[in-house]
C-alpha positions in Angstrom: -97.7 16.3 35.4 -96.9 20.0 35.5 -94.8 20.4 38.6 -97.7 19.4 40.8 -95.6 17.8 43.4 -94.5 21.1 44.9 -95.2 21.1 48.7 -96.1 24.7 49.5 -98.3 26.6 52.0 -101.4 28.3 50.7 -100.7 31.5 52.6 -101.0 34.6 50.3 -98.0 36.4 49.1 -97.2 39.8 50.5 -98.3 42.6 48.3 -95.3 44.8 49.2 -92.0 43.2 48.2 -88.8 44.8 49.2 -85.4 43.3 48.6 -83.7 43.2 52.0 -80.1 42.3 52.9 -78.7 40.8 56.0 -77.0 43.3 58.2 -74.0 40.9 58.4 -73.7 40.6 54.7 -71.8 43.6 53.3 -71.6 44.5 49.7 -68.5 42.9 48.2 -66.7 43.6 45.0 -67.4 41.0 42.3 -70.9 40.3 43.6 -73.5 39.4 41.0 -74.8 42.1 38.7 -78.5 42.5 39.4 -79.1 44.1 36.1 -77.7 41.2 34.1 -79.2 38.4 36.3 -82.1 36.5 34.7 -84.8 36.7 37.4 -88.5 37.7 37.7 -92.0 36.7 38.6 -93.7 33.9 36.7 -96.9 32.0 37.5 -96.4 28.2 38.1 -99.0 25.5 38.2 -99.0 23.9 41.7 -101.4 21.8 43.8 -103.5 18.8 42.9 -107.2 18.2 42.3 -109.6 21.1 42.9 -106.8 23.2 44.5 -104.7 23.0 41.3 -103.9 26.4 39.9 -101.4 29.1 39.1 -99.4 30.7 41.8 -96.9 33.5 41.5 -93.3 32.5 42.1 -89.9 34.3 42.0 -87.7 32.6 39.5 -83.9 33.0 39.4 -81.4 31.5 37.0 -78.1 30.2 38.4 -75.4 30.1 35.7 -73.2 27.8 37.8 -75.7 24.9 37.8 -77.9 25.9 34.8 -80.8 25.5 37.3 -83.8 27.8 37.3 -84.7 28.1 41.0 -88.1 29.2 42.1 -88.9 30.8 45.5 -92.0 31.9 47.2 -90.7 35.5 47.6 -87.4 37.1 46.6 -86.4 37.2 50.3 -86.6 33.4 50.8 -83.3 31.8 51.7 -84.1 28.3 50.4 -85.8 27.6 47.1 -89.0 25.6 46.7 -87.4 23.6 43.9 -85.5 24.0 40.7 -85.8 23.2 36.9 -82.7 21.7 35.1 -82.4 23.8 32.1 -79.3 22.0 30.6 -81.4 19.0 29.6 -84.7 20.7 29.1 -86.8 21.6 26.0 -89.2 24.5 25.6 -92.5 24.9 23.7 -95.6 27.0 23.7 -99.0 27.0 21.9 -100.0 30.0 19.8 -103.7 29.2 20.2 -103.3 28.6 23.9 -103.6 31.1 26.7 -101.3 34.2 26.2 -98.0 34.0 28.0 -98.3 30.2 28.8 -95.4 27.9 28.0 -93.9 24.5 29.0 -90.5 23.4 30.1 -90.0 19.7 29.7 -87.2 17.8 31.5 -86.5 14.2 32.0 -89.7 12.8 33.6 -91.2 16.3 34.5 -93.2 19.0 32.8 -93.4 22.5 34.2 -96.3 24.7 33.1 -95.5 28.4 33.5 -97.2 31.6 32.6 -95.7 35.0 31.9 -97.7 38.3 32.3 -97.7 38.7 28.5 -96.6 37.1 25.3 -93.7 39.4 24.9 -92.3 38.5 28.4 -92.8 34.8 27.6 -90.8 35.1 24.4 -88.0 37.0 26.3 -87.8 34.3 28.9 -87.7 31.5 26.3 -85.0 33.2 24.3 -82.9 33.9 27.4 -83.3 30.3 28.7 -82.3 29.0 25.3 -79.2 31.2 25.3 -78.3 30.1 28.9 -78.7 26.5 28.0 -76.5 26.9 24.9 -73.7 28.8 26.8 -73.7 26.2 29.6 -73.5 23.2 27.3 -70.9 24.7 25.0 -68.8 25.6 28.0 -69.2 22.0 29.3 -68.0 20.7 25.9 -65.1 23.2 25.6 -63.2 22.0 28.7 -63.9 25.2 30.8 -65.0 23.2 33.7 -62.8 22.0 36.5 -64.2 18.5 36.7 -66.5 16.3 34.6 -67.9 14.8 37.7 -69.0 18.1 39.1 -72.6 19.0 38.1 -71.9 22.7 38.2 -69.7 25.3 36.6 -67.4 27.2 39.1 -67.7 30.8 40.1 -65.4 32.9 38.0 -62.0 33.0 39.6 -60.3 36.2 40.5 -56.6 36.6 41.3 -53.7 34.8 39.8 -55.3 31.4 39.8 -57.7 32.7 37.2 -54.8 32.8 34.8 -54.2 29.2 35.5 -57.8 28.3 34.7 -57.7 30.3 31.4 -54.5 28.4 30.4 -56.4 25.1 30.2 -59.4 26.5 28.2 -59.5 26.3 24.4 -57.8 29.1 22.5 -60.6 29.4 20.0 -63.8 27.7 19.2 -64.2 25.1 16.5 -65.6 25.9 13.0 -68.7 23.8 13.7 -69.7 25.8 16.7 -69.2 29.1 14.7 -71.4 27.8 11.9 -74.1 26.7 14.4 -73.9 30.2 16.0 -74.5 31.8 12.6 -77.5 29.6 12.0 -78.9 30.3 15.5 -78.6 34.0 14.8 -80.7 33.6 11.7 -83.5 32.0 13.7 -83.2 34.6 16.6 -86.3 36.7 17.3 -85.8 40.2 18.7 -87.5 40.3 22.1 -87.3 42.6 25.1 -89.0 42.8 28.5 -87.8 46.0 30.0 -89.1 46.7 33.4 -90.7 43.2 33.8 -87.7 40.9 34.2 -84.8 41.5 36.4 -83.8 41.9 40.1 -85.4 45.4 40.2 -88.9 43.8 39.8 -88.5 42.4 43.3 -88.5 45.9 44.7 -91.6 47.1 42.8 -94.6 46.9 45.1 -97.1 47.4 42.3 -95.5 45.0 39.8 -97.6 42.0 41.0 -100.1 43.6 43.3 -103.3 43.4 41.2 -102.3 40.0 39.8 -101.8 38.6 43.2 -105.1 40.0 44.5 -106.9 38.6 41.5 -105.2 35.2 42.1 -106.2 35.2 45.7 -109.8 36.0 44.8 -109.8 33.1 42.4 -108.5 30.7 45.0 -111.1 31.8 47.5 -113.9 31.5 45.0 -112.7 28.0 44.2 -112.6 27.2 47.9 -116.2 28.4 48.5 -118.1 27.1 45.5 -121.9 27.2 45.5 -123.6 23.9 46.2 -121.5 23.0 49.2 -123.7 24.5 51.8 -124.5 28.0 52.9 -121.8 30.4 54.0 -121.1 30.8 57.7 -121.7 34.0 59.6 -118.0 34.5 60.1 -117.2 34.3 56.5 -120.1 36.6 55.6 -119.1 39.2 58.1 -115.5 39.0 56.8 -116.7 39.7 53.3 -118.5 42.8 54.6 -115.3 44.1 56.3 -113.1 43.5 53.2 -115.4 44.8 50.5 -112.6 46.8 48.9 -110.5 43.7 48.8 -113.2 41.8 47.0 -113.7 44.6 44.6 -109.9 44.5 43.7 -109.9 40.8 43.5 -112.7 40.6 40.9 -111.5 43.4 38.8 -114.5 45.8 39.4 -113.5 49.5 38.9 -113.5 51.4 42.2 -115.6 54.2 40.8 -118.5 51.9 39.9 -121.8 52.7 41.7 -122.5 50.4 44.6 -125.5 50.1 46.9 -124.7 50.3 50.6 -127.8 49.2 52.5 -125.8 49.2 55.7 -126.2 53.0 55.8 -129.9 52.5 56.8 -128.8 50.5 59.9 -126.2 52.8 61.3 -128.1 53.1 64.6 -129.0 49.4 65.0 -126.0 48.6 67.2 -128.3 47.3 69.9 -129.8 44.6 67.7 -129.0 41.0 68.8 -129.0 39.8 65.2 -125.8 40.2 63.3 -127.1 40.2 59.7 -125.1 40.1 56.5 -125.8 43.0 54.2 -122.8 42.2 52.0 -124.5 39.1 50.6 -126.5 41.0 48.0 -125.1 44.5 47.7 -121.3 43.9 47.9 -121.4 40.8 45.7 -119.1 41.3 42.7 -121.7 42.0 39.9 -120.8 41.2 36.4 -121.5 43.9 33.8 -124.8 43.6 32.1 -124.9 42.5 28.5 -127.1 45.5 27.8 -124.2 47.8 28.7 -121.6 46.2 26.4 -121.4 45.4 22.7 -122.1 41.8 21.9 -119.5 39.9 19.9 -121.9 38.6 17.4 -123.5 42.0 16.5 -121.8 43.2 13.4 -124.3 46.0 12.5 -127.1 43.8 11.3 -130.6 43.4 12.7 -133.2 40.7 12.6 -135.1 42.7 10.0 -132.3 42.5 7.4 -133.2 42.0 3.8 -133.2 38.4 2.6 -130.4 39.2 0.1 -127.8 38.8 3.0 -126.1 35.6 3.6 -128.2 33.2 5.6 -125.3 31.8 7.5 -124.4 35.2 9.0 -128.1 35.8 9.9 -128.3 32.5 11.7 -125.0 33.1 13.7 -126.2 36.6 14.6 -129.5 35.3 15.8 -127.9 32.6 17.9 -125.6 35.1 19.5 -128.5 37.3 20.3 -130.4 34.4 21.8 -127.4 33.5 23.9 -127.1 37.0 25.2 -130.7 37.1 26.1 -130.4 33.8 28.0 -127.4 35.3 29.9 -129.4 38.4 30.8 -132.2 36.2 32.0 -129.8 34.2 34.2 -128.4 37.4 35.6 -131.8 38.7 36.5 -132.8 35.5 38.2 -129.6 35.7 40.3 -130.4 39.3 41.2 -134.0 38.4 42.1 -132.8 35.5 44.3 -130.4 37.8 46.1 -133.1 40.4 46.7 -135.4 37.7 48.1 -132.6 36.7 50.5 -132.1 40.3 51.5 -135.8 40.7 52.2 -135.8 37.6 54.4 -132.8 39.0 56.4 -134.6 42.4 56.9 -137.7 40.7 58.1 -135.8 38.7 60.6 -134.1 41.9 61.8 -137.4 43.7 62.1 -138.8 40.8 64.1 -135.9 40.9 66.5 -136.2 44.6 67.1 -139.9 44.2 67.8 -139.2 41.5 70.4 -136.7 43.7 72.1 -139.1 46.6 72.5 -142.0 44.6 73.9 -140.6 41.5 75.6 -143.5 41.2 78.0 -146.6 41.4 75.8 -145.1 40.6 72.5 -146.8 37.9 70.5 -145.3 35.9 67.8 -146.2 37.3 64.5 -145.8 35.4 61.3 -144.1 37.4 58.7 -144.7 36.3 55.2 -141.9 35.7 52.7 -143.3 38.3 50.3 -142.4 42.0 50.5 -146.2 42.9 50.0 -147.2 41.3 53.4 -144.5 43.2 55.2 -145.3 46.5 53.6 -149.1 46.1 54.4 -148.9 48.2 57.5 -146.7 49.0 60.5 -146.6 46.6 63.4 -149.1 47.2 66.1 -146.7 47.9 68.9 -146.1 50.9 71.1 -142.8 52.7 70.3 -140.6 53.3 73.3 -138.2 55.7 71.8 -138.2 57.9 68.6 -135.0 56.3 67.4 -136.7 52.9 67.2 -139.7 54.3 65.4 -137.4 56.0 62.9 -135.5 52.8 62.4 -138.7 50.8 61.8 -139.9 53.4 59.3 -136.6 53.2 57.5 -136.9 49.4 57.3 -140.4 49.6 55.9 -139.4 52.1 53.3 -136.5 49.9 52.3 -138.9 46.9 52.0 -141.3 48.9 49.9 -138.6 50.0 47.5 -137.3 46.4 47.2 -140.9 45.2 46.5 -141.3 47.7 43.7 -138.0 46.8 42.2 -139.0 43.1 42.4 -142.2 43.8 40.5 -140.3 45.6 37.8 -137.8 42.8 37.5 -140.6 40.2 37.3 -142.2 42.2 34.5 -138.9 42.5 32.7 -138.5 38.7 33.0 -141.9 38.1 31.4 -141.1 40.5 28.6 -137.8 38.7 27.9 -139.5 35.3 27.9 -141.9 36.5 25.3 -139.1 38.0 23.2 -137.2 34.7 23.5 -140.2 32.9 22.1 -140.4 35.2 19.1 -136.7 34.8 18.5 -137.0 31.0 18.7 -139.8 31.0 16.1 -137.8 33.3 13.8 -134.8 31.0 14.2 -136.9 27.9 13.3 -138.1 29.7 10.1 -134.6 30.7 9.2 -133.4 27.1 9.6 -136.2 25.9 7.4 -135.2 28.4 4.7 -131.6 27.4 4.9 -132.5 23.8 4.4 -134.6 24.6 1.4 -131.8 26.7 -0.2 -129.3 24.0 0.5 -131.5 21.5 -1.3 -131.8 23.9 -4.3 -128.0 24.4 -4.3 -127.3 20.7 -4.3 -129.7 20.1 -7.1 -128.2 22.9 -9.2 -124.7 21.7 -8.6 -125.7 18.2 -9.6 -127.1 19.6 -12.9 -123.7 21.1 -13.6 -124.7 24.7 -13.4 -124.6 27.3 -10.7 -127.2 30.0 -10.2 -125.7 33.5 -10.9 -128.4 35.0 -8.7 -127.0 33.4 -5.5 -125.6 36.4 -3.7 -124.2 34.3 -0.9 -121.6 32.6 -3.2 -120.4 35.8 -4.8 -116.8 36.9 -4.1 -117.9 40.1 -2.5 -120.0 38.3 0.1 -117.3 35.8 0.9 -114.6 38.4 1.4 -113.5 38.5 5.1 -114.1 41.6 7.1 -111.3 44.0 8.3 -111.5 42.7 11.9 -111.1 39.1 10.7 -108.2 40.1 8.4 -106.4 41.7 11.4 -107.0 38.6 13.4 -105.6 36.4 10.7 -102.6 38.7 10.3 -101.9 38.4 14.1 -102.3 34.7 13.9 -99.9 34.5 11.0 -97.3 36.5 12.8 -97.6 34.4 15.9 -97.2 31.2 13.9 -94.1 32.7 12.2 -92.5 33.5 15.6 -93.4 30.0 16.8 -91.9 28.5 13.7 -88.6 30.4 14.2 -88.5 29.5 17.9 -89.2 25.8 17.2 -86.6 25.6 14.4 -84.0 27.2 16.7 -85.0 24.7 19.5 -84.7 21.7 17.2 -81.3 23.0 15.9 -79.9 23.5 19.4 -81.1 20.2 20.7 -79.6 18.4 17.7 -76.3 20.0 18.2 -76.3 19.5 21.9 -77.2 15.9 21.5 -74.4 15.3 19.0 -72.0 17.0 21.4 -73.1 14.8 24.2 -72.7 11.7 22.1 -69.2 12.8 21.1 -68.3 13.5 24.8 -69.6 10.1 25.7 -67.4 8.4 23.1 -64.4 10.3 24.3 -65.1 9.4 27.9 -65.5 5.7 26.9 -62.2 5.8 25.1 -60.6 7.5 28.2 -62.0 4.8 30.4 -60.6 2.1 28.2 -57.2 3.8 28.2 -57.2 4.2 31.9 -58.2 0.5 32.4 -55.4 -0.6 30.1 -52.9 1.6 32.0 -54.1 0.2 35.3 -53.5 -3.4 34.0 -50.0 -2.4 32.9 -49.2 -0.9 36.3 -50.5 -4.0 38.1 -48.4 -6.2 35.8 -45.2 -4.2 36.5 -46.0 -4.3 40.2 -46.3 -8.1 40.2 -43.0 -8.4 38.2 -41.3 -6.2 40.7 -42.5 -8.2 43.6 -41.4 -11.4 42.0 -37.9 -10.0 41.3 -37.5 -8.6 44.8 -38.5 -11.9 46.2 -35.5 -13.7 44.7 -32.3 -13.3 46.9 -29.4 -11.3 45.5 -26.0 -13.2 45.7 -23.7 -10.3 45.3 -24.2 -6.6 45.2 -21.6 -6.1 42.5 -23.3 -8.5 40.2 -25.8 -7.0 37.8 -29.0 -8.8 38.7 -32.2 -8.9 36.6 -34.1 -7.4 39.5 -32.0 -4.2 39.4 -32.6 -3.8 35.7 -36.4 -4.2 36.3 -36.4 -1.7 39.1 -34.4 0.8 37.0 -36.8 0.4 34.1 -39.8 0.8 36.3 -38.4 4.0 37.8 -37.8 5.4 34.4 -41.4 4.7 33.4 -42.6 6.3 36.6 -40.6 9.5 36.2 -41.6 9.9 32.5 -44.3 12.5 32.1 -47.3 11.4 30.0 -48.1 14.4 27.7 -50.9 12.8 25.7 -53.5 13.8 28.2 -52.2 17.4 28.3 -52.7 17.7 24.6 -56.4 16.9 24.9 -58.1 20.0 26.2 -61.2 18.2 27.3 -59.6 16.7 30.4 -57.9 18.2 33.3 -54.1 18.3 33.3 -52.1 15.5 34.6 -52.3 15.2 38.4 -48.5 15.2 38.5 -47.9 18.1 36.2 -45.1 20.5 36.7 -47.3 23.0 38.6 -50.4 22.4 40.7 -53.6 24.4 40.4 -52.2 27.1 42.7 -49.1 27.6 40.6 -46.7 25.8 43.0 -44.0 23.7 41.6 -44.7 20.0 42.4 -41.8 18.1 40.8 -38.2 19.3 41.2 -35.9 19.2 38.2 -32.6 18.0 39.6 -32.7 15.2 42.2 -34.2 12.0 40.8 -35.1 10.7 44.3 -36.9 13.9 45.2 -38.8 13.8 41.9 -40.0 10.3 42.6 -41.1 11.3 46.1 -42.8 14.4 44.9 -44.7 12.4 42.3 -45.8 9.9 44.9 -46.9 12.7 47.2 -48.9 14.3 44.4 -50.6 11.0 43.6 -51.5 10.5 47.2 -53.0 14.0 47.4 -55.0 13.4 44.2 -56.3 10.1 45.6 -57.4 11.8 48.8 -59.2 14.5 46.9 -61.4 11.8 45.2 -62.6 10.3 48.5 -66.3 10.3 49.5 -65.6 12.9 52.2 -64.3 15.4 49.7 -67.2 14.8 47.3 -69.7 15.2 50.2 -68.1 18.6 51.1 -68.5 19.8 47.6 -72.1 18.7 47.5 -72.7 20.6 50.8 -71.2 23.7 49.4 -73.3 23.5 46.3 -76.5 23.2 48.4 -75.4 26.2 50.5 -74.5 28.4 47.6 -77.9 27.5 45.9 -79.5 29.4 48.8 -77.4 32.5 48.2 -78.9 33.0 44.8 -81.5 35.5 46.3 -79.4 36.7 49.2 -75.9 37.4 50.3 -73.9 35.1 52.5 -74.1 35.7 56.3 -72.6 34.3 59.4 -74.2 31.1 60.6 -73.4 27.8 62.2 -73.9 26.1 58.9 -71.4 28.4 57.2 -68.9 27.9 60.0 -69.0 24.2 59.7 -68.5 24.5 55.9 -65.5 26.8 56.3 -63.9 24.3 58.7 -64.3 21.6 56.1 -62.5 23.7 53.5 -63.8 25.7 50.5 -63.7 24.0 47.1 -61.2 25.5 44.7 -63.9 26.7 42.3 -65.7 28.7 45.0 -62.7 30.0 47.0 -62.4 33.4 45.3 -66.0 34.3 46.1 -65.8 33.1 49.7 -62.5 34.9 50.4 -63.9 38.2 48.9 -66.9 37.9 51.3 -64.7 37.2 54.3 -62.4 40.1 53.6 -65.4 42.4 53.1 -67.0 41.1 56.3 -64.0 42.0 58.5 -63.0 45.3 56.8 -66.4 46.8 56.3 -65.9 49.5 58.9 -62.4 50.4 57.5 -63.8 50.8 54.0 -66.7 52.9 55.2 -64.3 55.3 57.0 -62.0 55.9 54.0 -63.0 57.9 50.8 -63.5 56.2 47.4 -60.3 55.5 45.6 -58.3 55.1 48.8 -56.1 52.3 47.6 -55.2 54.2 44.3 -54.4 57.3 46.4 -51.9 55.2 48.5 -50.3 53.9 45.3 -50.0 57.5 43.9 -48.3 58.6 47.1 -45.9 55.7 46.9 -45.0 56.7 43.4 -44.4 60.4 44.3 -42.4 59.9 47.6 -39.7 57.5 48.6 -40.8 55.2 51.4 -38.1 54.0 53.9 -39.4 50.5 53.6 -39.2 50.4 49.8 -35.6 49.1 49.7 -36.4 46.2 52.0 -39.6 45.4 50.0 -37.6 45.3 46.7 -35.1 42.9 48.3 -37.8 40.5 49.5 -39.9 40.5 46.4 -37.9 37.7 44.7 -37.7 35.7 47.9 -41.5 35.5 48.1 -42.7 32.0 47.2 -39.9 31.2 44.8 -41.5 27.9 44.0 -44.6 29.6 42.6 -44.7 30.4 38.9 -46.6 33.7 39.6 -43.6 35.1 41.5 -40.7 33.2 39.8 -39.2 36.1 37.8 -39.2 40.0 38.1 -41.5 40.3 35.1 -44.2 38.1 36.6 -47.6 39.6 37.0 -47.7 38.7 40.7 -44.5 40.5 41.5 -45.8 43.9 40.4 -49.0 43.4 42.2 -47.2 42.3 45.4 -45.0 45.4 45.2 -48.0 47.7 45.0 -49.7 46.1 47.9 -46.7 46.2 50.2 -45.9 49.9 49.3 -49.6 50.9 49.9 -49.7 49.1 53.2 -46.4 50.8 54.3 -48.0 54.2 53.7 -51.2 53.2 55.5 -49.6 51.8 58.6 -46.6 53.9 59.6 -46.1 52.0 62.9 -45.3 48.8 61.1 -44.2 50.0 57.6 -42.9 46.7 56.4 -42.0 43.5 58.2 -40.6 40.3 56.7 -43.6 37.9 56.5 -46.1 40.4 55.2 -44.9 39.6 51.7 -45.9 36.0 52.0 -49.3 36.9 53.4 -50.0 39.3 50.5 -48.7 36.7 48.0 -51.1 34.0 49.2 -54.0 36.5 49.1 -53.2 37.5 45.5 -53.6 33.9 44.3 -57.4 34.2 44.8 -58.1 37.9 45.1 -57.6 40.9 42.9 -55.0 43.5 43.9 -57.2 45.8 46.0 -59.0 43.0 47.7 -55.7 41.4 48.5 -54.6 44.7 50.1 -57.6 44.7 52.3 -56.9 41.0 53.2 -53.5 42.0 54.4 -55.2 44.8 56.5 -57.6 42.2 57.9 -54.7 39.9 59.1 -52.5 42.6 60.5 -54.9 45.2 61.9 -58.0 43.0 62.8 -56.8 39.5 63.6 -53.4 39.9 65.1 -52.4 41.9 68.2 -51.1 45.4 67.8 -47.4 44.7 68.2 -47.3 41.4 66.2 -45.4 42.8 63.2 -43.4 45.6 64.8 -39.6 45.7 65.2 -39.8 43.9 68.6 -42.3 41.3 67.4 -43.8 41.5 70.9 -47.1 39.8 69.9 -45.3 36.9 68.2 -43.2 36.2 71.2 -46.3 36.2 73.5 -48.1 33.7 71.2 -45.2 31.3 71.5 -45.5 31.3 75.2 -49.2 30.8 74.9 -48.6 27.8 72.6 -46.3 26.3 75.2 -49.0 26.5 77.8 -51.5 24.9 75.5 -49.0 22.2 74.7 -48.7 21.4 78.4 -52.5 21.1 78.7 -53.4 19.4 75.4 -50.3 17.3 74.6 -48.5 16.7 78.0 -46.5 13.6 76.8 -45.0 15.4 73.8 -44.3 18.5 75.8 -42.5 16.5 78.4 -40.5 14.7 75.7 -39.3 18.0 74.3 -38.4 19.3 77.7 -36.5 16.1 78.4 -34.3 16.5 75.4 -34.0 20.3 75.6 -35.7 20.9 72.3 -37.2 24.4 71.8 -39.9 23.9 69.2 -40.7 27.7 69.2 -37.8 28.1 66.8 -40.0 26.4 64.2 -43.4 27.4 65.3 -42.5 31.1 65.4 -42.6 31.2 61.6 -45.9 29.3 61.5 -47.6 32.1 63.4 -45.9 34.9 61.6 -46.9 33.8 58.1 -49.9 31.5 58.9 -48.1 28.3 57.8 -47.0 29.5 54.4 -44.1 27.4 53.1 -44.7 24.9 55.9 -47.4 22.7 54.5 -48.6 21.2 51.2 -50.7 23.6 49.3 -54.0 21.8 49.6 -53.9 21.8 53.4 -52.5 25.3 53.5 -55.4 26.8 51.7 -58.0 24.9 53.8 -56.4 26.3 56.9 -56.6 29.8 55.4 -60.3 29.2 54.6 -61.1 28.8 58.3 -58.5 31.4 59.3 -60.2 34.2 57.2 -63.5 33.3 58.8 -62.7 32.8 62.5 -59.4 34.6 63.0 -56.1 33.8 64.9 -57.6 31.0 67.1 -57.3 28.8 64.0 -53.5 29.1 64.1 -53.3 27.7 67.7 -55.7 24.8 66.8 -53.7 23.7 63.8 -50.4 24.1 65.5 -51.5 21.7 68.2 -53.1 19.4 65.6 -49.9 19.2 63.6 -48.0 18.0 66.7 -50.8 15.6 67.6 -50.7 14.2 64.1 -47.0 13.2 64.4 -46.9 12.7 68.2 -46.0 9.0 68.0 -43.2 9.7 65.5 -41.6 12.3 67.9 -41.9 10.0 70.9 -39.9 7.3 69.1 -37.0 9.7 68.6 -34.6 9.9 71.5 -31.8 12.1 70.1 -32.1 15.9 70.3 -30.5 16.4 66.9 -32.8 13.9 65.2 -35.8 15.4 66.9 -35.0 18.9 65.7 -34.3 17.7 62.2 -37.6 15.9 62.1 -39.3 19.0 63.5 -38.1 21.1 60.6 -39.6 18.7 57.9 -42.4 16.7 59.4 -45.2 19.1 58.2 -44.4 18.4 54.6 -45.2 14.7 55.1 -48.7 15.4 56.3 -51.2 14.8 53.4 -54.5 13.7 55.0 -56.3 17.0 55.5 -59.5 15.3 56.8 -57.6 13.7 59.7 -55.8 17.0 60.5 -59.0 18.9 60.5 -60.7 16.4 62.8 -57.8 16.7 65.2 -57.9 20.5 65.1 -61.7 21.0 65.5 -62.6 18.0 67.5 -59.6 16.6 69.3 -58.6 20.0 70.8 -62.0 20.9 72.3 -62.8 22.8 74.4 -60.9 25.7 72.9 -62.4 29.0 74.0 -61.1 32.2 72.7 -61.2 33.8 76.1 -58.6 31.3 77.3 -56.2 32.5 74.6 -56.9 36.2 75.4 -56.2 35.7 79.1 -53.0 33.9 78.4 -51.9 36.6 76.1 -52.5 39.3 78.7 -50.6 37.3 81.3 -47.6 36.7 79.1 -47.6 40.2 77.6 -46.7 41.8 80.9 -43.9 39.3 81.5 -42.4 39.7 78.1 -42.5 43.5 78.4 -40.7 43.3 81.7 -38.1 41.0 80.2 -37.6 43.2 77.2 -37.2 46.2 79.5 -34.6 44.4 81.6 -32.7 43.4 78.4 -32.8 47.0 77.2 -31.4 48.2 80.5 -28.7 45.6 80.4 -27.8 46.6 76.9 -27.6 50.3 77.8 -25.5 49.5 80.9 -23.1 47.4 78.8 -22.7 50.2 76.3 -21.9 52.7 78.9 -19.4 50.5 80.6 -17.7 49.7 77.3 -17.4 53.4 76.4 -16.0 54.3 79.8 -13.5 51.4 79.6 -12.4 52.5 76.2 -11.7 56.0 77.4 -9.6 54.9 80.4 -7.6 52.4 78.5 -6.8 54.8 75.6 -3.0 56.2 76.1 -1.3 58.6 73.7 1.5 56.9 71.8 4.8 58.5 70.7 6.1 58.3 67.2 8.5 55.6 68.1 5.8 53.5 69.6 3.8 53.9 66.5 6.7 52.9 64.4 7.3 49.8 66.5 
């Protein structure tokens, strides 16, 4: 089958195609380059049975999945289907229809058709190249996971350096040799103006093709022999005559008969007749007006010295052309007969209208001669009706004369056909006689020199045939190169797949053996622990077993890190974000850190995490032809967390969404201008910025030393922001926000991310010297704790524990340094999409997660100690997100805004009172100092 299972509507495609963009989807940096994207229109076979045929589809290649998606129009959000290019093979037939090729995958065959052979070769070459790049990248270890069916979006920010560290430094010699051979078989092709995103905005690119396609579909739907056409369909054809002309390819300047002009004043007729049936029917050009293919300059009276074979073929072609002409004339005569019948019925209806009282039925003959015999014997009521009747009679007379001429022409053609048939019979007899003579002479061993037909001159091909043969030869050469390259690539890719399969089998066997060893050690440990220990001072075997097992657990297995095919060890020194996972000094902490990392890795392999990745893949497949936009579906996905491989793209879009108005208001090069100003002038905040640079994320390798790349970028962002926002300048906490943004964003985008958090999300006085907004949010959180978690709030109040001492930092830096990195970035995903309400949700969810642990503690010191460290023990992100987005509902933003307004006034009054108290205290101290100060003599000073 050729993709016939596509379920599509038969509605015609719009002739004017304009690439539109959602108003909520701003242009973002790093968006796909339309000029380099492989996309364009191709015809695809769809449908089944009599409705099976080609339909124009918009094809887009997705390099992440190596899928060729096809849409009905470029503006469609969801694709109609896709073709897996990674495991596909391509082929085409030189002798087949031009531009037609096949893509064969496992169990499916897709028949496609390009506008021309050149465009077809361009598509095939590009698809071959994309398949090769995808499969070689899959084999070189550039992917994040072997279980993932897609390649990730290219990372930006500092984590991109992490991804590059695990890639191969150089390609193998085998791949380089194959590349050289592939270049030898490459064919230079180009399809400028016919492939690319710009073709979606060209209204004339597929206009004629789509019209012709629609005309073909309609003609297939209304085939002759299935009953006469209805009146509605006939009248529709009359109204859309121009459309039919464009659909059948008739030039618009061709002469056309318009018999409707003779009935301009017949609006009062009760009969709605169809004049488009004969005159507006697409007429094929006559064979008398074009050169027949078989005529090569020879006539039927050619001398007998010419080759008999060429004479016979020429005669057959002429006979065939005459038969076609006769068929055309018969069709025209039938159409004229039908038109005469329609005119007769119209005339009869008009007569019955004029004389309804004394009108008698009058039989009108089916021949035009009876109608033109004389005018009807009726009395005309108005001159207009007489004029209309005369016009109709004149039209009938002209049609009758034309019919007589056509009948005479038919008789003449029939006689001519008889003569040609007799001549053909004579020529066939002559050929048979000559064949018998040639056979007899060949049997005798001699050949007649007088045979002109066997001479080299007569057998030489003509120039037209030579050109045709040269074109065929060139086509076969191109096909041969293409097929050789296809065979070579498929062979290499197959060997690569086999080698990867062997490596994976070896990896599976190794992991299975390691699992058996772990189970064996675990059983030995259980057995030793089961035996009682008599004395603690005595060196028991169980202690030795436990020490040996601990040494094995803390030992780092570097064999897997040496193999670039697999991901790094899940308990490597740094995680994918660059944070240090295993401390170097304390053995107990190293063991706990490794256990925590293994727990996180096992949670990432659960079915829920895999399903989230699949949902993101399906959503991003719909963004191939359009930008991302706000929607309930996207909101639910953001709350589930963005996969690591797509986070850079999603964060860029979120930042551009919230700072679109700011960017439009500033001139181009705004960020570079701020950096230039920071280099020229000394900023008051620069000293504090330099002091805080090395305190920012000290456990992340991108900020671990002054020469790190992240430190310089962080310095630029903080200096640029201090020049942009003079009210804030710099506040401790901004460095951590910018550092987290730099992990997934480039420097300028990270700057705008900081602007989004400080100037869009947070209240105005959140990061000022008084930290007014931060204090207000702590009081709002206490109110929410009273409503959502009354037991825990009462427990804290009972033991006089002020949890705002811990939560204040949560709100100021959005949980940075308070949670494990996996959960932290998932919180930031939802935070960058929804805003500050996410901080309240997760703050309450963290307390809800450990509520029972807090309620079991009865000592204020123990409670506060647990309050400082409990967030680092939370590893299950799915449970935490369920508590935040489901367990805390309802959670309206208006409630938070009202509480903020209420507490803002109270905090301002308290700050004013404190300021007044401070000023009063200063004045009293100064006055007291002046009264108590007494001049001392020299003796007093000596004493």
